[in-house]
N, C-alpha and C positions, 0 to 999 in steps of 0.2 A: 361759599361761592367759588367757582373755578372758571377756567378759560372757556369751557364749553357753554356754561350757563351765561357768562358775560356776553359771548358772541350771539347766543340765542336771543338775549334781550335786545341787542343792537339790531339784529335782523327784524325783530318784532316791531321796531320803530319805523320800518318801511323806508329805510335810507337806501337809495339806489347805488351808491358808491361807497365801498369800504377801503380804507387805506391801512395796510398792515406793514409797519416798518420793523423788520426782524431778520436776523441771520439764521433763524431756525426754520427754514423753508419746509423740511420734512414734517416738523411738528405742526406747522400751520396747515399743511395739507391734511394731516391726520385728523386734526380738530374739525376742519371743514367737512371732511368725508363723514365723520361721526355725526355731525350736526345734520348733514343732508339725509343720512339714513334715519335719524330721529324724526325729522320733519317731513320725510317723504319727498324731498326735492333732489333732482339730479345735480351733481357737482362736476364741473368741467375744469380742466387745467390747460393753459396755453403756454408754450415756450417758443422761442424764436427758432429752435432747432427741430422741434417735432410738430408744431402746429397745435390744433385743438383736439383734445381727447377726453374721454370720461375718466375722472379721477379715481372712481371706485374700482376700475379694472386696469389691467396692464396692457391693453390693446394699443397699437401704434396710433399716433395722431394723424389728422388729415393734413398732409403736406401742403395742400392748396390753401390752407389757412395760416401758414407760417408767417406770411407777410402781415405786419401790424394793421395796415389799413384793411386788408381782406378779412382778418378775423373780426374786426369791429363791424364791418359790413355784414358779415355772417350773423353775428350776435344780434344786430339791429333787425335783420330780416326774419329771424326765427321767432316762432310763437311759443317756444318751449321755455317756461319759467324755470329758474334755478340759480345756482351760484356759478359764476364764471371767473375763475382765478387767472389773472394775467401775471405771470411770473417774470420778474426783471423787465417790466415794461417802462421803467423810468427814463431810459434814453430817448423814448419816442414821444414823451409828453410835451416836447417843445415844438412839435409839428402841428400847425393849425388844423390840418385835415383830421388828424387823430383826435385832437381836442374837440372838434366839432362833432365827430361821430360819437365820442363818449358822452357829450352833452345831449345829443339826440336820443341815445339809449336811455340815459337817466331821466329825461323829460317824459318818456313814454312808459315809465315804471308803473303808473296807475293802470295802464291797459294790459301790460305784460310784465309781471314782477321779475325782471332779470337783474340780479345784483352783481355788479362788477366789483371784484376784489383785487385791488392792486397790491402785489406783494413784492417787496424788495428790501435790500439792506438799508437803503436811504432813499426816500422820495417824499414829495409834497404834491398835493393835488393842485392842478392848474387853477389860477384865480377864477376862470370862467365857470368851473364846476365845484368850487370850494363849498358853496352853499348847499350843494346836493350830496356832499360827502361827509363821512364820519371816520374818525381814526380809532383803530383798535390796537391795544398793546397787550402782548402776552405777559402774563404774570411771571415774576421770578419765583422759583420754588422756595417754600418756607422750610423751616428746620425739620418738621415732620416728614415732608416730602423728600428732603435730602437724606434723612436717615433711611427712608424707604429705598432710595436709589443705592445707598451703600449696601443694604441687604440684597437687593436685586443683583448687583454686580458681584457680590461675594458668592451668591448661589450660582451665577453664571460661571464663575471661575472654578467652582467645585464640580460643576458638570463637565467642564473642560478637562479637569484633572481629577478623575474619580479616585476615591480613597483618601483624598487630602482635604483639609479644611483650612479656611482662612484664619490665621492667628490674629485676633483683634484685641487691642487694649481698649477697655470700655471708655476710659478718659480720652484716649486718642480719637476714638470714633466720635465722641461728643464734640471735641475740638474741631475735628475735620468737618462735621456738619455745620458748625458755627462759622468756620472760616470760608465755607463755600457760599454763604449767604451773599446775594448780590450778583451772582453769575447766572447765566441761562441754564435751563435744565440739560441741554445738550452738552454744554461745556462742563457742567458739574459731573455728568455721567462719564465724560472722557477723562477728567482729572481723577475721579475715583477709580476708574478702570486702570489707569496708569499706576496709581499708588498700589493697588492690589497685585497687579501683574509684575511689579518690580521684584517682590520677594514673597508673595503669597501671604502678606500680613499688612495690618494697618498699625503703624507705630507713630511715636511722636516725631521721628525723623520724616515720615511721610507727610505729617501735618505741615512741617516747615517747607518741604519741597512743594507742596500744593500751594502754600501762600506765595512762594516765589513765582510759580507758574500762573497763579491768579493775577498777580500784579503785571506780569509780562503780557498776559492776555488783555488786560484793561488799558495799559499805557505803554505803547512801544516808543512813544516820544512825548516830550512835554517838559513842564517845569517841575514835576514831582518825581522823585526817585525812591526806589526801595533800598534801604540800607540793610545789607545782608548780615553785617557783623554788628551786633549790639554788645553791650558791656554788662558787667555785674557791678553792683554797688560796691563790692569789695575792691574793685579796681580803681575806685575813686577815693583819694586820700582826703580826710577831713569832711567838710560839708555835713556835719552830724545833724544840724538842725533841719536841713533839707531832706536828708535820709529819713529822719523820724517822721517828718511831715508826709512824705510819700508813703511810708509804711502804714500810717494811720488811715490813708485814703485808698489803699490798694483794693481792698475788698469792695468798697463802695463803687469804685470805678468799674470793676469786673462784674458788678451786679449782684454780689452775694448778699449785700445788705439792702433789703428791699425798701426799708424806711428812710435810707440816707439819700440825699441828693447827689447825683453823680458829679464828681469834680470835673471842672472844665479845663484847667491848665494853669501854668505858671509862667512868669517872666523872669529870666535869669539875667541880671545886670551885673557888670563887674569888670575887673581888670583883665586885659587880654592875656590868654595863656594860662588862666587859673582853673580850668576844668569845666567851663560851661558846656562845651560841646560833648565832652565825655559824660557829663551829668545827664544830658539829653539821651544819649545812647543807653546809659545805665537805667534810666527811667523805663524805657521800653523793655530792657532785659529783666528788670524786677517785676514789672507788670506781666511779663510773659506774652507780649503782643508785638506785632510787626512795627518797625520804625520807618516812617515816611519822611523824607526831607523835601521841603518846598524851597526851590531856588527862585527868589523874586526876580533876579536878573534875567531869567529865561522867560518870564511872563510878558515882558514888555514888547509891544508890537507897534509898528509905525501907523497902522491903520486904525481908524477911530472905532472904539468899542471892542477891538480884538483882545486887548490886554485884560479887560474885565472878563471877557469870555474865557480866556485861558485860565484865569484864576478860578472861575466857577467850575470849569472842567476839572481842574486839579482838586478842588474841594469835593467834587462829586466822586472822584476816584478814592479819596480818603474815606468818604462815607461808605463806599462799597467795601473797602478794605477793613472797616471797623469790625471789632475793636482794634485800635491802633494808637500809637503816639505820633503826632504830627509835629515835626521839628521845623521851626521857622528860624533859620540861622541868620544872624545879623539883620534882624527884622527892620531896624531903622533905615537900612538902605533901600527897602522896598516900599515902606509906608511913610517916608518923610514927605510932608506936604510943603507947598510954597516953593517948589523947585523950578518954577517956570516951565512946566511940561504941559501946559494947556489943560490943567485939571485932571490929568490921568491919575496921578498919585492919590488925589482926593477921592476919585471914583473907586480906585482900588481899595483904599482904606474903608470907604463906605460899604463896599461889597463884602469885605472881610468881616467888618464889625457886625453887619446884619447876619451873616452866616454864623458868627460866633455866638450871637444871642439866640438864634432861632433853631439851629440844628439839634436833632434829638439822638443822634448816633453816639455810641461810646468812643469818642475821639478826645484824647488828652493832648492839649496843645502845650508844647515847650518852646517858648520864644527866647532867643538869646540876643543880647545887645551889648555893644561896647560904648556907644555914644548916647548918653541920656538926652543931650540937647536936641538931637534930631528926632526923638520919639514924639509922636503926636499926643497931646494931652488926652484925646478921646480914648486912646489905647490903655493908658496907665491909670485911668481913674478906677476907683473901686467898683467892682461888679463886672468888669470886663473879663478879667482872669481872677483866679482864686487868690493868688498871692504874688508879690514881687520879692524875689530873693536877691540879696547882694552877695556876689562871690568875690571875696577879698583875697589879698595875697595870703598864701598859706602860713600858718603859725609854725612854731618849732616842731610840735608833734606831727603836724601834717607834712612838713618837709621831710621828717624822718621816715614817715610812711611812703612818701613819694620816692625817696631813694631806694627803699626796700622793694617797692613794686617794680621800679625800672631795672634794678639789678636782677631780680628774679625773672623778669620778662626776657632777659638776655642770658639766662642760664648761669648767672653768677650768684654764689651763695652770699646772702646779706650778712650772715654771721661772720664772714671774713673781713668786714669793714666796720669802721667806727662810725656808726650811723649818727650818733649824737653829735660828734665833732663835725660831720658833714652838714647836719641840719643847722648847727650853730654858725658855720662858715657861710652858709648860703642864705642868711637872713635877707629878706627883700626879694628873693628869687620867686618867680612864678613856677607852676608845674611844668610848663613847656620849656623853661630855661633849665630846670633841673634835669629834664630828659636830655636836653642838648648837651649838658655837662657830662652825663654818663656816656652818651654816644661818642663825644669827642675823646674822652679818656680811653674808651675802648679802642678807637682807631689808633690813638697814639701808642697804646700798649701793644697792639698787634704788630706794629712795625718792629718790635723787639721779640716777637713770638712769645709774649707773656700776657697774663691777665692783668687788668688794671688793679691798682691798690688805692687805699685811702689817700696817700700823698698825690697820686695821679689825679684823682678827682678834685682834691683840694687845689691843685695847680690850675686845673681848668676853671674852677670857681673864681680864682684870683684873676684870671685872664678875661673874665666876662663882666661886662657892664650891664646889669639888669635894667629892665624897663623902669623899675621903681626909682632908679637914679636918673636915667635919661629923661624920664617924663614925670619927675617927682611932683611938680606943681599940678599937672593934670590929674594925677592919681589922687592927690590930696583934695582937689576940688570934687572929684567923683565921690570920694569917701564922705566928704562933708555933706554933699547933696543927699546921699543914701542914708545918712545917720538916723534921721527921724522919719524917713519915707519908705523904708524897706525893712525886710526881716533879714538879719545876717544868716547866710547859709551855714556858717560855722562861727564859733566865738571870735569876736573881732581881734585882729592883730594889733599890737602896739603901734604907735605912730611910726611912720616909715623911718624918720630920722633916728628915733631911739632904737628901732630894731637893727638898723644898719650900724649904729654905733657899737652894738654888742658883737659885731662880726670881727 
């Protein structure tokens, strides 16, 4: 089935008013003209600037019918059956005279089958004629159609530049078609054309640019954001259990394993600054899909029902962007219930949990949390997400890797440092604190026009009071809670006191 067939079935139901909410006005006109020719019915179009004219021709409209009331009186008086498209008529639907004329035209449909087609970017039928109307929605192009659009645009480019051909990577073409799912045909064609005209080729770089453009097209504002820079799992020190778990489920998530159930997501709980956010970015990087970040703080609105609406809109964007990773950072701040907010948090939680259990799109949720006490039990029970991982303070080997990563990131050769000594001295430090040590040592050394050395880093370590000391009791409680309730993201560290004693 296609749009033309769907619209023909709707007209066959003898509905006098059709409401088409779409940004693709030229495509709506094209489909209606095709249908008129097939059924032998004339098709008229009305605009405020041109008045009423035949849609099948390019003749100028009747300026005397440019006024909304006059065109409705004209349609009511005519005995010519057909389709009458009123373009951008939505501003005039709050006028009682216009509504009454529309109602009278619709009520005489049995005598003269004149179908009013209201076309606009956003509109709703007035309550008085809602029972006489039906809504028609253009289908979004499927993968086969998108591949056809890519071929059409490639052929068009080659006609424009004779003797040249579009260089296309087969994998990139398949990814491009998949990434364009969820956008209108007009927007898909424009994005494909831009990708080809950029360099006469379709490459993996074009796929990434199209994904960015697709996100910007869908959401110019709101609580969900597109994270342009993802990470590699190699940038994450330790977390070996988590890495292995993700690797085992990668193909199932991407759909290569038809018999496996697609994984839904994970909850990362743990000590602040130990790599939960980086792990979320690295998950998207390893899966090779876009990373969307949902900011619960931006969801909340003072008007009743708007917060839940904002969440549903954000989740709809994620579905259109799928396959993707949806990162819910510090989820406890958005879903904590019992906070005296007149039930808003409970409704948000209910909306999210319903979506989590019912959505069918390839969206992998990575939720991060620091405070387990504020997490609602409905979220952490088995079956909501696939697994709960506890991200503990890094062990000796992980701290060694962290120093190596941070030094290399700043163009410092790790071989020039005693990494084992630094790892030993920084027992109880988080990944964020190790990064801060490297940055501080670098600034201190630059004042002497020199590169930092192992003693410089050791001095900064000695000057730092890590969170594991400042909040030792809180971290011990968190570790105790997670011991039999979560899966360790990497082999457990020794007790904080013992680890610090070895420093």
